N, C-alpha and C positions, 0 to 999 in steps of 0.2 A: 619805561624799561629800567629795571633795577641795574644799577652799575656798580663796579667795584673799582675802587681807586688804589693805585700802586704808587706809593711815595718813592721819589728817586733822589731826594736831597733833604738836607737838614735833619738827619737822623744821627743821634749820638746815643746809641742804646747800650746800657750796661747789662741788661737782662730783660727777659720778658716779664711785664709787670703783673701778669695774671698767673702764669704758671710757676714763675720763679725757678725756672729750670733751664734757662738759656746758658750757653757756654761762656766761660770767662777764663782769662788767664790767671795763674797763681798770683802774679803781681796785682792784679785787680782785686783778688779776694783778700789779700793782705792789706791793701790800701783803704778798704772800706769796712767799717765796722757797723753791720746793720742795726745793732741795738743802740750803739752810741752810749754816751753818758746819760743816765736816766735820772730825773729829778721829779718831784711831784708837780711842780709847776713849770711848764716848758715854754710858756709865752715869752715871746721876744718883742722888743720894740721894733717899729719899722726900720728897716735897714740894718738891724743887729741880727746876725745869723742865729737861728735857734740851735741849741746844743744838745738836745735830748729828744728821745722818742717819747711821745705822750702815752700814757697807759689807758687801756680800755676800761670803762666802768661797768660794762656788762659782757655778755657772751659775744664772741665775734667768729667769723668764718673766713675761710680762704676764698670761698666762692668758686673755686675750681681746683684742679689737681696741682699739687705741689710735691716736690721731692723731699722726703725725709731720709736722712743718712746718719749713720753711726760708724765712725772709723775707730772706735774704741774709747773715744773721749766723751761719749754721751750722744744721744740723738739730738739732731738740729733740723729745723725747718729751713731748708736751703734757699738762700737768696742767690748764690751764684753756684753754679756746678761746672767744674773744669772737665774737659774731655780727657778721660783716662779710663783704664779698667783695672780695678774697680774705680768708679768715679770719686772725685774729690769735691768737697763741699765747704762753703762758707755761709753761715746763716745765724739763726736765732736758736739759743738753747731751748729744749722742750722738756716739760715735766709730765709726770703720769703716763709715760710711754713705755710699754713693755712689748718687745718684739714678738714674745710668745703669743700676745693677744692680736697680733696682725701678721699671720702667716703669709700674706700675699706680698712677699718681699724676696729680693736676692741677697745671696750671702757668698762673698768671695774674699779670700785672704784677709779675714777679719773685718771686713766692712760689710755692713748690712744696709740696704737701701730699697726704697719703693715709692710709688706714686699713690698719693692719697688726697682726698678732699677733707679738710679738717675743720672742726669746730671746737672752740675752747675759750679760754680767757687769757689775756695778755696784760702783764703788769709793767710794760715798757722795757722789760729785759728778757722775761722768759714766757714762752707760750705753753700753757697747760692744756693738754688735750682732753676733751670730753667725748668726742665722737670722731671716728675716721672711717671714710668711705673708700675702699680700695679702687684703683682704676678700673678693674674688671666690672665693678658694680656701679661705676659713676655714670650718671646721665648728662652728657655734655649739653643737652638742650636747656638744662636748668641754668646755664650761664647767660648773662645778658649779652646781646650781640655787641661787638666792638664797633665804635664809630668809624665811618668811612669818610674819606675825602671825596667831595663831589664837585663837579664843574660848576663854578659860580655864574658864568656867563649864560644869558638867555640863548637858546638855540636859535639859529637862523630860521626864517619862515619855512624854508624847504627842509629843515632838519640838518643835523650834523652830517657832513659828507666830504668827499674828496674834491678839492678845488683843481689840482693838477696831479694826475696819476703818476706822472714821471718823478715827482718829488714827494710821493707817499710811500716810501720804501724804508727799510730798516737803516740803510745808510744815511738817508735824508734825516731820519728821526735822530740818529746819533749826532749828526752835524748840527741839528737844531738845538739839542740840549747843550752842546758845546757852546754854541753862539749865545744861548740864553744865559749861561753862567757868566758870560762876559758883559752882559748888559749893565748900563749904569743903574744902581738901585735894585739889583737883582734880589729877589726875596724868595725864590724857591720854585720848584717844578714838580709835576707829577703826571702820570698817565691816568686817565679815566676811560676804562674799557667796559664793554658790555659783560654782564656776568653770564657768559656763554662760553663753555670750553672750546667751542668751534671757532671762536673769535680770538682766542688767546694769541698774542704775538702777531696779530694781523694789523700792520700799520694803517690800513684803510678802514679799520673798524674802531679806532680809538680817537680820543681827544687829547691832544697835548695841552697841558695847562701850565702857564708861566705867570708869576706874579712879580711885579716891579713896584718900587716906591715912587716912581716918577716917570712921566712921558710914556704911558701905555701904549698910545697910538704909535709913537716912534718905535717902541719895542716890537709891536706887532708887525710893522712894515719891515723891520730888520729880520725878523723870524721868517717872513714869507719869502725871503730870499732863498731859504733852504727847505722850507716845509710847505707841502702842497696838500696836506690832510687837514683834518678838523683841528682847529686852534682857538684857544681862549686865553687872552691876556687880560689879567685883572690887576687891580691897584692893591697895594699892601701898606701897612703903616711902618713895618720894620723890615730891614734887609736881612737876608739869610745870615750874613756874618754878625749882625747884632743879636738875632735870636740864637745862634750857636754859641756866642760868647756868654749870654745869660744862661743857656742850658748847661755849659761847662761850669759856670759859677754855682749853680744850684745843685750840682753833684756833691757838693759839700753838706747838704742838708742831712740831718741825722735819719738813718733808716732808709736812704735812697736806694731804689732798686733799678731805675731807668730814668733816662732822660731823652727827649726828642724835641724837635721844633718844626712846626708847619703851620701855614695859614695864620700867621701873626700870633700864634700861641705857643708857649713853651709848655710841653707836657712833662711832668715830673711824677714818677711812680715812687711811692714810699711804702714801707712795710705796714705802717699804721698812722693814720691821721685822725684825730678826733674833731677836726675842724679848725684847730688852732694854727696849724701850718698854712691852710689855705687863707685864713684870716690875715696871717702875717704877710703872705705873698701879695694879697690884694692891697694891704696897707702900704707895702714897700714899692710894688711896681705898678699899681693900678688895677682896677677890676678887669678881669678878662685876659690879662697878658700871660698869666701863669696858671695852669690848671694842675692841680694835685690830685692824683688818684691813689687810693689805698688798697693794698692787697688784702689786708684784713679789714673786714666790714662787719657792722653790727648785724646780729641775727634778727631777721625780720620778726 
């Protein structure tokens, strides 16, 4: 059965790493410069934070819809979009963009904006557009599916099910997550539930997942005091606090668009990585601990 995981903890999102259209405060927009200082060679020694966004050597694409906005200072590929009307944007300057060539946009109070899937070139500072597909013509099936969290435990011989119906309620679930967060070595938790609309929010149809860095058996016994539904307690290498601390630290990377942490991995979204940022992260923190994904990717 296909399952959809819903993360409940260890998320420190700045924006959506694919659409680049999540909401952000004006303070966040002012605090982060998506382009950063750009130099030809952005390689950094392990432990030394990179200071520039790498340039792409060939054509790149957003791979999905992004917001393009112009408030009078020139068009930008938005990394952050603030809630307002008209919206406000902080992002990367765009070249070769004429609104007359892209009528599928809104125009209000001197601000123009619209959603497009873009292809072009990126020199580390400016994105030069060569092709733009408006939202109305964009095929979302062309996007790669996003990874899902899945239950790591082997299911019981009789399958996942309810052990004690009296403790498989919404109230019991809330109490269980509260108890999980207080466990020694707590590393995170999430819900794994069937990909079935009829099962949404049904405590008897889901698996609570909790990870700890020590004494998984003791953690499971503790959680069984409050939870009578399906439960998976697994071992992790890092606590939630350790992962969150690293995720916060890596928000200083040039071109960062999002940061989150789950399942022993810190996920960092950046505007563009030619591989040098991932190489730096592997050399600094060890292979597999940090996963860097790029909004702009090479055209296949």
